[in-house]
C-alpha positions as CSV (number, residue, x, y, z in Angstrom):
1,M,299.2,86.4,-19.3
2,S,300.7,87.6,-22.6
3,K,298.8,88.0,-25.9
4,M,300.6,85.0,-27.3
5,D,299.5,82.9,-24.3
6,F,296.0,84.0,-25.0
7,A,296.2,83.1,-28.6
8,R,297.5,79.7,-27.8
9,H,294.7,79.0,-25.4
10,R,292.1,80.3,-27.8
11,G,293.5,78.2,-30.6
12,A,293.2,75.1,-28.6
13,V,289.4,75.5,-28.7
14,A,289.4,76.8,-32.3
15,L,288.9,80.4,-31.5
16,L,291.6,82.9,-32.0
17,M,294.6,83.1,-34.3
18,A,297.8,81.0,-34.8
19,S,300.9,82.1,-36.5
20,C,301.4,81.4,-40.2
21,A,305.2,81.9,-40.0
22,V,305.6,78.1,-40.4
23,I,303.4,77.8,-43.5
24,A,305.2,76.9,-46.7
25,T,303.2,76.1,-49.8
26,A,299.8,77.2,-48.4
27,G,299.0,79.5,-45.6
28,C,296.2,81.7,-44.8
29,G,293.3,82.4,-47.1
30,G,292.4,85.6,-48.8
31,G,292.8,87.1,-52.2
32,S,291.2,86.0,-55.5
33,P,291.7,82.5,-56.8
34,S,292.7,81.8,-60.3
35,A,293.3,79.0,-62.8
36,R,296.2,78.8,-65.2
37,P,295.4,78.2,-68.9
38,G,296.7,74.6,-68.5
39,G,294.1,73.9,-65.9
40,T,296.0,74.3,-62.6
41,I,293.8,75.6,-59.8
42,E,295.6,78.3,-57.8
43,V,294.5,79.9,-54.6
44,P,296.6,82.5,-52.8
45,S,297.3,82.0,-49.1
46,C,299.4,84.2,-46.8
47,G,301.4,85.5,-49.8
48,R,301.9,81.9,-51.1
49,T,300.0,79.7,-53.4
50,V,298.1,76.5,-53.1
51,A,298.1,74.7,-56.5
52,L,296.1,71.7,-57.6
53,D,296.1,70.1,-61.1
54,A,292.5,69.1,-60.6
55,P,289.8,69.6,-58.0
56,A,290.4,67.8,-54.8
57,R,288.4,64.5,-54.4
58,S,289.6,63.6,-50.9
59,V,289.9,66.2,-48.1
60,V,291.1,66.0,-44.5
61,V,289.5,68.8,-42.4
62,V,290.9,70.2,-39.2
63,G,288.2,72.5,-38.0
64,A,284.4,72.2,-37.3
65,G,283.5,75.3,-39.2
66,S,285.1,74.0,-42.4
67,V,283.3,70.6,-41.9
68,D,279.9,72.3,-41.8
69,T,280.9,74.5,-44.7
70,L,281.8,71.7,-47.0
71,F,278.6,69.9,-46.3
72,E,276.5,73.0,-46.8
73,M,278.1,73.6,-50.2
74,G,277.5,70.1,-51.3
75,A,281.0,68.7,-50.9
76,G,280.8,66.9,-47.6
77,D,281.3,63.6,-49.3
78,R,284.9,64.6,-50.1
79,I,285.9,64.5,-46.4
80,T,288.0,61.5,-45.7
81,G,289.5,62.3,-42.3
82,V,289.0,64.6,-39.3
83,V,290.7,65.6,-36.0
84,G,288.7,64.6,-32.9
85,V,288.5,67.8,-30.9
86,H,287.8,69.8,-34.0
87,A,285.2,67.4,-35.5
88,R,282.1,69.0,-34.0
89,P,279.9,69.6,-36.9
90,A,276.3,70.7,-36.8
91,T,274.0,67.9,-35.6
92,Q,272.6,67.2,-39.0
93,F,276.1,66.4,-40.3
94,A,277.6,64.6,-37.3
95,A,276.3,61.1,-38.2
96,R,278.0,61.4,-41.6
97,L,281.4,61.7,-40.0
98,G,281.1,58.7,-37.8
99,H,282.8,56.3,-40.2
100,L,285.8,58.6,-40.9
101,P,289.3,58.1,-39.6
102,D,290.1,60.3,-36.6
103,I,293.7,61.3,-37.0
104,G,294.4,63.0,-33.7
105,D,292.9,64.3,-30.5
106,A,293.6,68.0,-30.6
107,L,296.2,68.1,-33.4
108,P,296.6,65.9,-36.5
109,G,299.2,63.2,-36.1
110,R,301.9,63.3,-38.7
111,E,301.9,59.6,-39.7
112,A,298.2,59.2,-39.6
113,L,297.6,62.3,-41.8
114,L,300.2,61.3,-44.3
115,A,298.8,57.8,-44.5
116,L,295.5,59.0,-45.7
117,Q,297.1,60.3,-48.9
118,A,294.4,63.0,-49.3
119,D,294.5,65.4,-52.2
120,L,294.0,68.4,-49.8
121,V,294.1,69.3,-46.1
122,L,291.9,72.2,-45.0
123,A,293.1,73.6,-41.6
124,E,291.6,76.5,-39.5
125,Q,294.9,77.1,-37.6
126,G,298.4,77.4,-38.9
127,R,299.9,75.6,-35.9
128,T,298.1,72.4,-36.8
129,L,300.5,72.0,-39.8
130,S,303.6,73.5,-38.2
131,G,305.7,70.4,-37.5
132,Q,305.4,71.0,-33.8
133,E,303.9,68.6,-31.3
134,G,303.9,65.7,-33.7
135,T,302.0,67.5,-36.5
136,P,303.2,67.4,-40.2
137,T,304.6,70.3,-42.0
138,I,303.2,71.8,-45.2
139,E,306.4,70.6,-47.0
140,Q,306.0,67.1,-45.7
141,L,302.5,67.0,-47.0
142,R,303.5,68.5,-50.3
143,E,306.2,65.8,-50.8
144,A,303.5,63.2,-50.1
145,G,301.3,64.7,-52.8
146,T,298.9,66.5,-50.5
147,A,298.2,70.2,-50.9
148,S,297.4,72.3,-47.8
149,Y,295.2,75.3,-47.3
150,V,295.0,77.3,-44.0
151,V,292.2,79.7,-43.7
152,A,292.8,83.4,-43.2
153,S,291.6,83.4,-39.6
154,G,294.3,80.8,-38.8
155,C,296.9,83.5,-39.4
156,D,298.1,86.3,-37.1
157,E,298.3,89.0,-39.9
158,N,295.6,91.5,-39.0
159,P,293.0,90.0,-36.5
160,V,291.7,93.5,-35.6
161,A,290.4,93.9,-39.1
162,A,288.6,90.6,-39.3
163,K,284.9,90.7,-40.3
164,V,282.1,88.2,-40.6
165,T,281.9,88.6,-44.3
166,D,285.6,87.6,-44.7
167,S,284.3,84.0,-44.6
168,F,282.8,84.5,-48.0
169,A,286.2,84.6,-49.7
170,E,287.2,81.4,-47.9
171,I,284.1,79.7,-49.1
172,E,284.9,80.9,-52.7
173,N,288.4,79.4,-52.3
174,F,286.9,76.1,-51.0
175,G,284.7,76.0,-54.1
176,R,287.7,76.5,-56.4
177,L,289.8,73.9,-54.6
178,L,287.1,71.3,-54.7
179,G,285.6,72.1,-58.1
180,A,282.4,73.1,-56.3
181,S,282.1,76.8,-57.2
182,D,278.4,76.7,-57.9
183,G,277.7,75.2,-54.5
184,A,280.0,77.8,-52.9
185,R,278.2,80.7,-54.6
186,D,274.8,79.3,-53.6
187,L,275.9,79.0,-50.0
188,I,277.3,82.5,-49.9
189,G,274.0,83.8,-51.2
190,R,272.1,82.0,-48.5
191,L,274.5,83.3,-45.8
192,R,274.1,86.9,-47.1
193,G,270.4,86.4,-46.9
194,R,270.6,85.4,-43.3
195,L,272.7,88.4,-42.4
196,D,270.3,90.7,-44.2
197,D,267.4,89.1,-42.3
198,V,269.1,89.9,-38.9
199,A,269.9,93.4,-40.0
200,E,266.2,94.0,-41.0
201,R,264.9,92.6,-37.8
202,T,267.3,94.6,-35.5
203,A,267.1,97.8,-37.5
204,G,265.9,100.7,-35.4
205,R,266.2,98.9,-32.1
206,K,268.4,100.3,-29.4
207,P,271.8,98.4,-29.4
208,V,272.3,96.4,-26.2
209,K,275.4,97.1,-24.2
210,V,277.5,93.9,-24.4
211,A,280.5,92.7,-22.5
212,Y,282.1,89.8,-24.5
213,L,284.4,88.1,-22.1
214,T,286.6,85.0,-22.1
215,L,288.3,83.4,-19.1
216,I,292.0,82.3,-19.5
217,G,293.3,80.9,-16.2
218,S,292.3,83.4,-13.6
219,D,292.3,86.4,-16.1
220,L,289.2,87.8,-17.8
221,W,289.8,89.2,-21.3
222,A,287.4,91.5,-23.1
223,F,287.2,91.5,-26.9
224,T,287.9,95.0,-28.3
225,S,288.0,94.6,-32.1
226,G,288.0,92.1,-34.9
227,L,285.6,89.3,-35.7
228,D,284.0,88.9,-32.3
229,V,283.1,92.6,-32.1
230,D,281.8,92.6,-35.7
231,I,279.5,89.6,-34.7
232,V,278.2,91.6,-31.7
233,T,277.6,94.7,-33.8
234,R,275.7,92.8,-36.5
235,A,273.6,91.1,-33.9
236,G,272.3,94.4,-32.6
237,G,274.8,94.9,-29.7
238,R,277.2,97.6,-28.7
239,N,280.5,96.3,-27.5
240,L,281.5,98.1,-24.4
241,W,285.2,98.3,-25.2
242,D,286.6,99.5,-28.5
243,D,290.3,99.4,-29.3
244,P,291.1,99.2,-33.0
245,G,294.7,98.5,-32.2
246,K,294.2,95.1,-30.5
247,P,291.5,92.4,-30.6
248,F,291.3,91.8,-26.8
249,T,292.5,93.2,-23.4
250,V,292.7,92.0,-19.8
251,M,289.9,93.6,-17.7
252,S,289.5,93.6,-13.9
253,R,286.2,92.5,-12.4
254,E,285.8,96.0,-11.0
255,E,286.1,97.5,-14.5
256,I,283.6,95.1,-15.9
257,T,281.2,95.8,-13.1
258,A,281.6,99.5,-13.4
259,A,280.7,99.4,-17.1
260,D,277.4,97.7,-16.1
261,P,276.8,95.6,-19.3
262,E,273.2,94.9,-20.2
263,A,274.2,91.5,-21.6
264,I,277.3,89.3,-21.1
265,L,278.6,86.9,-23.6
266,F,281.0,84.5,-21.9
267,F,283.4,82.1,-23.5
268,P,285.1,80.0,-20.8
269,S,288.4,79.1,-22.5
270,T,289.5,77.8,-19.1
271,P,286.6,75.4,-18.3
272,T,284.5,76.1,-15.3
273,A,282.0,73.8,-13.6
274,D,279.1,76.2,-14.3
275,P,279.9,79.1,-16.6
276,R,276.6,80.9,-15.9
277,E,277.1,80.6,-12.2
278,Y,280.6,82.0,-12.6
279,V,279.2,85.1,-14.2
280,R,276.5,85.5,-11.7
281,R,278.9,85.1,-8.8
282,H,281.4,87.7,-10.1
283,F,279.1,90.3,-11.5
284,P,276.0,90.2,-9.3
285,T,275.2,94.0,-9.5
286,T,275.3,94.3,-13.3
287,A,272.1,94.7,-15.3
288,A,273.1,91.6,-17.2
289,V,273.0,89.4,-14.2
290,K,270.0,91.1,-12.6
291,N,268.0,90.4,-15.8
292,D,269.6,87.0,-16.5
293,R,271.0,88.1,-19.8
294,I,274.0,85.8,-19.9
295,H,274.9,83.8,-23.0
296,V,277.6,81.1,-22.8
297,V,279.4,80.7,-26.1
298,A,280.3,77.1,-26.7
299,P,283.6,76.2,-28.5
300,E,281.8,74.5,-31.3
301,D,279.8,77.7,-32.0
302,S,282.8,79.9,-32.3
303,A,284.7,78.7,-35.4
304,R,286.4,81.5,-37.1
305,T,285.5,80.8,-40.7
306,G,282.9,79.3,-43.0
307,V,279.3,79.3,-42.0
308,R,279.8,79.5,-38.2
309,P,280.3,83.3,-37.9
310,V,277.1,84.0,-39.7
311,Y,275.2,81.5,-37.5
312,Q,276.7,83.1,-34.4
313,V,275.4,86.5,-35.5
314,E,271.9,84.9,-35.7
315,T,272.2,83.2,-32.3
316,I,273.4,86.3,-30.5
317,A,270.8,88.5,-32.2
318,R,268.1,86.2,-30.9
319,F,269.6,86.4,-27.5
320,L,269.9,90.2,-27.5
321,H,266.6,91.0,-29.3
322,P,264.3,88.0,-28.8
323,E,261.3,90.2,-29.6
324,A,262.6,90.8,-33.1
325,F,262.2,87.1,-33.9
326,E,258.8,86.5,-32.4
327,E,257.0,87.5,-35.6
328,K,257.6,88.0,-39.3
């Protein structure tokens, strides 16, 4: 399977990157937002600009991580539409989405999205606004009066350099676009505090040797750089494979077994009946299986932006170093 095939599969469960070549007036996040003297809000995205004359009052969100983020920065009441497969917010927010229009199963339907006449669409993948498979294009939305913003992790620009803290720039941009900068700053402060707490708890502890794997078809891919590896490192792990030139690589079962990981993180992009049993069956001689140190990463826990990467650091740190969280 090619890298592009992998990216397509990972995107289907909101995990890896999608190309921003199709993005017109908005694209991928990053950079510093600004406001013109006349009051226009401008946020750079993939070398382009998202511009609003006033903060967005109605927002359609394509991506669970962004749903959680808006709620946690105090702007969840702006959400006016969601996309089914992506609308997996944290439990405490789920009930508040129940009354909202669902404008697609895995991708936003063009007519349904345009009919909402939202001020803004926030998308976590460029392909969801590409004009392909019945989705609208950025230009179609612009002509209908709807601005569009695609987060940085939805682009394929430099995934090997992605870090957990990249989400903070996205949250700042969300705050600018929604006129909720105070809430955004408060949220970033809380997230930094949570990362600092994990760092303090895991400081001085021996890093756990980790194999972070995903199953695509019959192939096993290991993460070798980028956001996933940064999550492992911040959680007190040592990723077994390091390749700064690419974010993932195909690994044979023999290579994984020979590396003898002490812990296995497993993301079954291709669904399996029992992911833990799959790991036990294929890697029975590894220390990870012998000591039952297997963690299955759920799609809803693996959003690429907003609050989710920080929460995943906490979850994996508790898995790798449970003793560090028993007291304090």
